[in-house]
C-alpha positions as CSV (number, residue, x, y, z in Angstrom):
1,M,0.0,0.0,0.0
2,D,2.9,2.4,0.8
3,T,4.3,1.7,-2.7
4,D,0.9,2.5,-4.2
5,R,0.6,5.7,-2.3
6,A,4.2,6.7,-3.3
7,G,3.4,5.9,-7.0
8,L,0.2,8.0,-6.9
9,R,2.0,10.9,-5.3
10,D,4.7,10.7,-8.0
11,R,2.1,10.7,-10.7
12,K,0.3,13.7,-9.2
13,K,3.6,15.6,-9.0
14,Q,4.3,14.8,-12.7
15,Q,0.8,15.9,-13.7
16,T,1.3,19.2,-11.8
17,R,4.6,19.7,-13.5
18,I,3.2,19.1,-16.9
19,A,0.2,21.4,-16.2
20,L,2.5,24.2,-15.1
21,S,4.7,23.8,-18.1
22,W,1.7,23.8,-20.5
23,A,0.2,26.8,-18.8
24,A,3.5,28.7,-19.2
25,I,3.7,27.8,-22.9
26,R,0.0,28.6,-23.5
27,L,0.1,32.0,-21.9
28,T,3.4,32.9,-23.5
29,V,2.2,32.0,-26.9
30,E,-1.0,33.9,-26.4
31,R,0.4,37.0,-24.7
32,G,4.1,37.2,-25.4
33,Y,6.9,36.3,-23.0
34,D,7.2,39.7,-21.3
35,N,3.4,39.8,-20.5
36,V,3.4,36.6,-18.5
37,R,4.1,36.5,-14.8
38,I,4.7,33.5,-12.5
39,E,1.5,34.3,-10.8
40,D,-0.4,34.1,-14.1
41,I,1.1,30.6,-14.8
42,A,0.2,29.3,-11.3
43,A,-3.3,30.6,-11.6
44,E,-3.8,29.1,-15.0
45,A,-2.7,25.7,-13.7
46,G,-4.9,26.1,-10.6
47,V,-2.1,26.1,-8.0
48,S,-0.3,28.6,-5.8
49,T,2.8,30.5,-6.7
50,R,4.5,28.6,-3.9
51,T,3.7,25.3,-5.6
52,F,5.1,26.8,-8.8
53,S,8.3,27.5,-7.0
54,N,8.5,23.9,-5.8
55,Y,8.8,22.8,-9.4
56,F,10.5,25.6,-11.3
57,G,12.9,28.4,-10.5
58,S,11.6,30.7,-13.3
59,K,9.0,31.0,-16.0
60,G,11.7,30.1,-18.5
61,E,12.3,26.8,-16.8
62,A,8.6,26.1,-16.9
63,I,8.4,26.8,-20.6
64,V,11.3,24.7,-21.6
65,A,10.4,21.8,-19.3
66,R,8.3,20.1,-22.0
67,H,11.2,20.2,-24.4
68,H,13.4,18.5,-21.7
69,D,10.7,15.9,-20.9
70,R,10.4,15.0,-24.5
71,A,14.1,14.5,-24.9
72,R,14.1,12.3,-21.8
73,A,11.2,10.2,-23.2
74,I,13.1,9.7,-26.5
75,A,16.3,8.5,-24.7
76,A,14.1,6.1,-22.6
77,A,12.3,4.8,-25.7
78,L,15.7,4.3,-27.4
79,Q,16.8,2.0,-24.6
80,E,13.7,-0.1,-25.2
81,R,14.1,-0.6,-28.9
82,P,15.0,-4.1,-30.2
83,E,18.8,-4.8,-30.0
84,D,19.0,-5.9,-33.6
85,E,17.2,-2.9,-35.0
86,P,19.5,-0.6,-37.1
87,I,20.6,2.4,-35.1
88,W,18.8,5.1,-37.1
89,E,15.6,3.2,-37.4
90,A,15.7,2.7,-33.6
91,I,16.4,6.5,-33.1
92,T,13.5,7.4,-35.5
93,Q,11.1,5.1,-33.7
94,A,12.2,6.5,-30.3
95,A,11.8,10.0,-31.5
96,L,8.3,9.2,-32.8
97,A,7.5,7.8,-29.4
98,G,8.7,10.9,-27.7
99,Y,6.3,13.0,-29.8
100,A,3.5,10.6,-29.1
101,L,1.4,13.3,-27.4
102,G,1.0,14.8,-30.8
103,E,1.4,18.3,-32.3
104,P,2.9,21.1,-30.1
105,V,-0.6,22.6,-29.6
106,P,-2.9,22.7,-26.6
107,E,-5.1,19.7,-26.0
108,G,-8.2,19.9,-28.1
109,S,-6.9,22.7,-30.2
110,G,-5.6,22.9,-33.7
111,A,-2.5,24.6,-35.1
112,T,-4.1,27.9,-35.9
113,P,-2.0,30.6,-37.6
114,A,-2.1,32.7,-34.5
115,W,-0.9,29.8,-32.3
116,V,1.9,28.9,-34.7
117,E,3.0,32.5,-34.9
118,G,3.0,32.8,-31.1
119,L,4.9,29.6,-30.8
120,R,7.5,30.8,-33.4
121,L,8.0,34.0,-31.4
122,M,8.3,32.0,-28.2
123,V,11.0,29.7,-29.6
124,A,12.9,32.7,-30.9
125,E,12.6,34.7,-27.6
126,P,16.1,35.9,-26.6
127,A,15.4,35.5,-22.9
128,L,14.7,31.8,-23.4
129,Q,17.8,30.9,-25.4
130,G,19.9,30.1,-22.3
131,E,17.2,27.7,-21.0
132,F,16.8,26.0,-24.4
133,Q,20.6,25.6,-24.6
134,K,20.7,24.0,-21.1
135,A,17.9,21.7,-21.9
136,G,19.6,20.8,-25.2
137,A,22.9,20.0,-23.5
138,A,21.1,17.8,-20.9
139,A,19.2,16.0,-23.7
140,E,22.3,15.3,-25.6
141,A,23.9,13.8,-22.5
142,E,21.0,11.5,-22.1
143,F,21.0,10.6,-25.8
144,A,24.7,9.8,-25.6
145,L,24.3,7.5,-22.7
146,A,21.4,5.6,-24.4
147,I,23.4,5.3,-27.7
148,A,26.5,4.2,-25.8
149,E,24.6,1.5,-24.1
150,R,23.0,0.3,-27.3
151,T,26.2,0.3,-29.3
152,G,28.6,-1.0,-26.6
153,T,30.7,2.1,-26.7
154,D,32.0,4.3,-23.9
155,V,30.5,7.7,-23.7
156,T,33.7,9.1,-21.9
157,R,36.2,7.7,-24.5
158,D,34.4,7.0,-27.8
159,V,33.4,9.8,-30.1
160,Y,30.5,7.8,-31.6
161,P,27.8,8.2,-28.9
162,R,28.4,11.9,-28.4
163,L,28.6,12.5,-32.2
164,V,25.3,10.8,-32.8
165,A,23.7,12.5,-29.8
166,G,24.7,15.9,-31.2
167,V,23.2,15.0,-34.5
168,V,20.0,13.9,-32.9
169,G,19.7,17.1,-30.9
170,A,20.3,19.2,-34.0
171,A,17.8,17.1,-36.0
172,L,15.1,17.6,-33.4
173,N,15.6,21.3,-33.5
174,V,15.2,21.2,-37.3
175,V,12.0,19.2,-36.9
176,T,10.5,22.0,-34.8
177,Q,11.8,24.8,-37.0
178,Q,10.5,23.1,-40.2
179,W,7.1,22.4,-38.7
180,L,6.8,26.1,-37.7
181,V,7.5,27.4,-41.2
182,A,6.2,24.8,-43.6
183,E,3.2,25.6,-45.7
184,P,0.9,23.8,-45.9
185,R,1.5,22.6,-42.4
186,P,2.6,19.0,-42.3
187,S,2.3,16.8,-39.2
188,V,5.2,16.6,-36.9
189,E,5.5,12.9,-37.7
190,D,5.9,13.6,-41.4
191,V,8.6,16.1,-40.7
192,L,10.4,13.9,-38.3
193,R,10.4,10.9,-40.7
194,D,11.7,13.1,-43.4
195,V,14.6,14.5,-41.3
196,F,15.6,11.2,-39.8
197,G,15.2,9.4,-43.1
198,R,17.8,11.7,-44.6
199,L,20.1,11.0,-41.8
200,A,19.7,7.3,-42.1
201,A,20.5,7.6,-45.8
202,G,23.7,9.5,-45.1
203,L,22.4,12.9,-46.0
204,P,22.6,12.6,-49.8
205,E,22.5,15.8,-51.8
206,P,19.0,16.8,-52.9
207,R,18.3,15.9,-56.5
């Protein structure tokens, strides 16, 4: 029973964390980064500012949290892929699993032009670049560990896991950027398969 209670408590904490991060993203996209306060985010998620502070040190951390969570999910999914699966196929399937929650839009909403424009501005917000870089570095470290485990390499000595992890991190950024600018708007899955398919093929020149 104690284990059940601990599991329930952990799930509630994760749900609160996700709710705060989505609230931060939603308000920033709708209002602009400078027009959102921590108090606004907490109220949108239905919690106190003290609760917000238990999870995040700033609104920037809250915004970028979903980016970090997705990267962590991709690394975890990669560890679960079949051992005999080619590395880039495994990475592609893991990335698709990490995006399993769907498009980067609020639940029940579509990718309206206003939402996409707001999301584009949020991603480019100068005040958030440090947080995105920190999340990206942490993600690449997790990718490298997962790739090293899968390939039997040493992340501290071998270049391969860190090289592949850096490529994966860059590819995921390209997926987001391409989805934001493409017209007509494709699905994230289509963009991801295109990007990782090119990597799997060795990045041949477009013909």
